[in-house]
N, C-alpha and C positions, 0 to 999 in steps of 0.2 A: 504494500500500500504506500502510495506516495505521500509527500509532506502535506500537500493541500488536503488530501482525503483524510489523513490522520488528524489534522487540525479541525476539520469539519466534524469528525467523530468526537473529538474532545469537546467541541462546542455543544454538540447534541447531548453529550453526557452531562454537562453542566446544566443544560436546559431541563433534562429529565430529573436531575437531582432536586430542582425547585418545583416540580409539578407532580401530580398524581394522575395515573391512568391515561398517559399519553398514547396516541395511536402509533401504528407501525412498529410495535415492539418486536415482532418477528424479524423484520428487516434489520433492526438494530442488533438483535441477538445474532443473526447470521453474520453481520459484519464483525462482531467481537470474536467469533469462532475462527475467522480467517486472518487474524492479526499475526504478524511475526513477533519475535522476542522484543525487538526494539520498540515497536508500536505498543506492545503490551506494557512495557515499562513507562512509556509516555502517558498512557491512559491511567495506569495505576497511580502515578504521581499526581496527575491532574485530579483524580478523585480524592486523594488524601489531602490535597490542598483546600478542597471545598468544605465549607461549614456543613454540618449534618442538617438535613432539611427533610421535608415531607416525602420526597421521592427517593431519598438516599438508600433506604432499605431495599427497595425494589431494584435499583441500579446495582447495588452491591451483590444482590442475589444473582443477577445476570453476569456480573464480573466473576463471581465465584464459579458459576457454571462454566464459564469460558477459561477457567484456570488463569485468571489475571490477578485476582486479589481475593483471599479468603476472609471470612468474617473474623476469624481469630487473628490473622495478620493485621487487619485493620484495627481491631479493638486494642491489641497489645501495642500498637504504634502511638496510642493516645497517652497524654500525660495526666488527664483529669479523670479521677475516679467517678465524679459526678456525671461527666459526659459518657463514660463507659456504661454506667447504670441506666442513663437515659436511652442509650442506643439499645441495650439489652431489653429494656422495657418495650421498645418498638418491636423487637424480635418476638416478644411474648404475645404481641397482638396480631402479628402478620409475618410473612416471609419465614415460614417454619423450617425451610431448608437451612437458613442461617442459624436458627436456634439449635437445630439438630447438630450442625457442625460445631457450634460452640460447646454443646454438652459433650460431644465425643472428645473434643480437645481438652476440655476442662478436667475430665476424669483420667487423663493420662498421668504418668508419674514423671514429671519434670518440673523445674522451677517455674517456668512460664505458665504451665498448666495450673499450678497451685495458685498463682496470682489471679488467673482468670477464674478459677473455681471460687475464690473468695468473693469476687465481684458478682458472679452468677448466683451464689448462695444468698447474698444480700438482696439481689433483685427478686429472687423467689420469696424471701422473707417479707419484703415490702409488699409484693403483690398479694400474698396470702393475707396479710393484714388488711389490705385494701378490699379484698374479696369478702372478708368478714364484715366490713362496713357496707359494701355494695356488691352483692353476689353476681352482678352482671357488669362489673366494671371493665371487663374485657369482652370482646365479641365472640371469641371461640375458645374451645377447650384445647389448649396447646399441647397437653400431655398426649391426648389422642392423636393430634396432628403429627407429632414428631415420633410417635411410637413405631411406625413402620420404617422410619429412617434410622433407628438405633438397633444395635445388636442386643441380644438378650441380657448380657451382664450390664450394659449401659442403661437399659430400661430399668433394671432393678436398682442401680445406683441412684438414678434420678427420682424414682418412686420413693426410695428410702430417705433421700434428702428431704422430700416433701413431707413424708410422715414425721420425721424428726422435727422439722420446722413447725409443722402444724400442731403436733402434740406437745412440743416443748415450748409453746408460746406462753404457757402459764408460768408466772414468776413467783407467786407466793406459795405457801404450803397448801396441800390438798385439803379442802374443807369437805370431808366425806359425809359428815352429818348433814350439811346443807344439800349435798347431792342426793342422799337418801330421801330427804323430804321434798326435793324439787324435781326429781327425775322425770315424772310425768309431764310437768310443766316444760322442762327443757326439751323433751321429745316433741311436744306439740309446737313449741317455738321454732325448733330447727326444721321441722317438716314444713311449717308455714312459710318460713323465710327462704328455704333453699329449694323447695320443689319447683322443677322446671327451669332452674337457673344454670348459668355456665359453671358456677361454683359446685353445684350438685354433680354435674357431669364430670368435673375434674376430680372430685372426691371419689366418685365411683371408679375412676382409673386406679386409685390408690388401694382398692380392696379386691381387685380382680385376682390377685395372688393371695388367697386367704391365709395360707401357711406363712407367708412373709409378713402379713399384717400381725398375726398372732405372735410371731417371733419378736417383732418390734415391741409389742405390748409387754411380752414377757421380760424383755431386756429393761424396759422402763420400770417395771415392778421390781425386778431384781436389784436395780440401782437405787430404788427408793427415792427417786428424784421427782420434783413436781412435774406434772404434765396436765394438759387440758382434758379434764374428765368429760366435759360436754362434747368435745370433738371425738374422743375415744369411744364414747357411747354411741355417737352417731355413726361412726365408721363400723363399729361392731354390729349395729342394727342393719346397716346396708349390706354388710357381709352375710348376715343371717338371711336377709331378704333375698339375696342373690344365690343362696345355696339351694341347689337342685339335685345334687348327686350324693351318694353315700360317702365317698372319701371326704368331701368338705364337711358333711354332717359329723363324721367321726372326729375331724380336727377340732370343731367347735365344742363337741361333747367332752373330748379329752382336755381341752383348755379349761373348761369349767370344773371338771372332775378333779384335775390336778390342783386347781386353785383352792377348792374346798378341802382337799387333803392337806394343803398348806395351813389352812385355818385350824384344822384339828391338831396338827403337829406343833404349830407355833403358838397357838392361843392368842394371836394378834387380832385386835378389833379391826384394824385397817384392812386386813385380808378378808375378814367376814363381810365388811361393808362392800369391798370390791366385788367379791363373788356374787353377792346379792344384786348389786347394780348391774353387773354383766349378764347374769342369768335372766334378770327381769327384762333387760333390753332384748336379748335373743328370743325369749318367750313371746314378747310383744310383737316382734318382727316376723317370726316364722315358727309356728307351733310344731312343724315337722322335725325341727332340730332337737329340742329338749322336751317337747310337749307343752301343755299349758303350764302356767306358773304353779297352780295347785298341784298338778301331777309331778312337776320337778321337785317342788318343796316336799311333797310326801316321800318321794323316792330318796331324796338327798338328806333331808333333816328328819323326816318322820321315821325312816328306817335306818338311821345312821348307827343305832345301837348294835346292829349286826356286823359292822365293819370297823368299829372303834373300841378302844379300851374304856373302862369305866371312868377313869379320871379325865379322859379326853371328852367323853360325853358330857360330864359335869361342866368342864371348862367351856365347851361350845354352848351349852344351855345358858351359862352365866353371861356369855357374850351376847347371845340373842336377847336375853332379858335386859341387859344394859343398853341395848340399841333401841328399845321400844320408844323412848321419848323422841327420837329423831324421826320416827315414821309419821307420815301425814296422809298416806293413801288408805282410805277406809276399806277398800276392796282387798288390798294386800293384808292389812291387819286382820280382816275377817278370815282370810286363809290361815293365818298364823293361829288365830283363836280357835279354829274348828278342826283343822287337820290333826288326826291322831299321831302322837309321837310315842313310839315304843321305847320304854326305858329299861335300863338294867335293874337288877335287884336293889331295892332301897334308894332308888333315884326318882321315883315317881313324883315326889314333892317338888323337884325342880321343874318338871313339866307342868304340874298344876299351878305353881306360882307364876310361871311364864304365861300360861293361858289366861289366868285371872288378871294379870297386869295388861295383857293385850286387850281384854274386854273393857277394863277400866279406862284405857287410853282411847278406845273407840268412843266410849261415853263422853270423855272429855272433849274430843274433837267434834262430836255432834252437838255438844252444849258448851261452847267456849266460855260462857259466863260462869260455869262451875269450875272450881279449882279442885283438882284431884292430885294428890301427891303420890308419885310412884316410888315405892320403897326400893 
């Protein structure tokens, strides 16, 4: 290509950077693919000298396609972290080939990739916060859009990054008592806010691999670090709702069963609260997994005497009794008050006391003007 033609292409490139949806894109693309090394260098430098504008992402996509300039090369040539994040935000809204390239590069093991990974992570964090405020703040579900462009291990890395950022957004300690009392309200709020939104579709991408989701949750529980219970419950609900085959059912059943075993073995109130929260969410979403909540409660609590030691039974009943004041759902309290609990020898008083206090708390919730002290 001669000097005049090259300069004309540079001029058109500048024009396209400043505009959206210009015609004759195929002709422009064809010209890019037939450039020699020298002409590519000229066009690359011309693009890098221009300020980022409304058409820059589309032009960069075409330059990357023609092996002139990649998204990672361009981003790493910038000095401003703020500008890097602004550009990555544009990639999150459109031009998913650029975003996929950035993800692939950011998860490689070298110094430049680590630098890019930090900027990308901050962009994901900011966007997730924005989606919490406005679940349609972006036009499309970028995780679905880039999924076909990534290899399996890259998909898992970016999904886990999102899970960690979403669940790790909680800064203060877990208020499990509040969660027990407000779970039904949270569930209705999340469904009302998210149903039919871009954020809902993005979150569904995070739970397609249910084994991976459960591993992330287990790791958070193992580290005893704060995490967003509201989002964890929503993800678990979506995972249960999407469960249609036996392997996934077994995964969720084992997760709850293992967590209850931890309650019995450790005697920790936090573990009991979590297993009740998780089991209730799954039962509410899909009764094919654990059954209805009364059925799960009968099998797990009502018949635990057949699988635990006497002291473990007593410890678990004491935990359940101590948890009663946090309960606010009359239907669930009714289950606890009526489902039979088989007790070991000389342990029936623990069960009777528990049921009596459940009934007393039900009466208190039905008549708030009355004051009932739970011993």
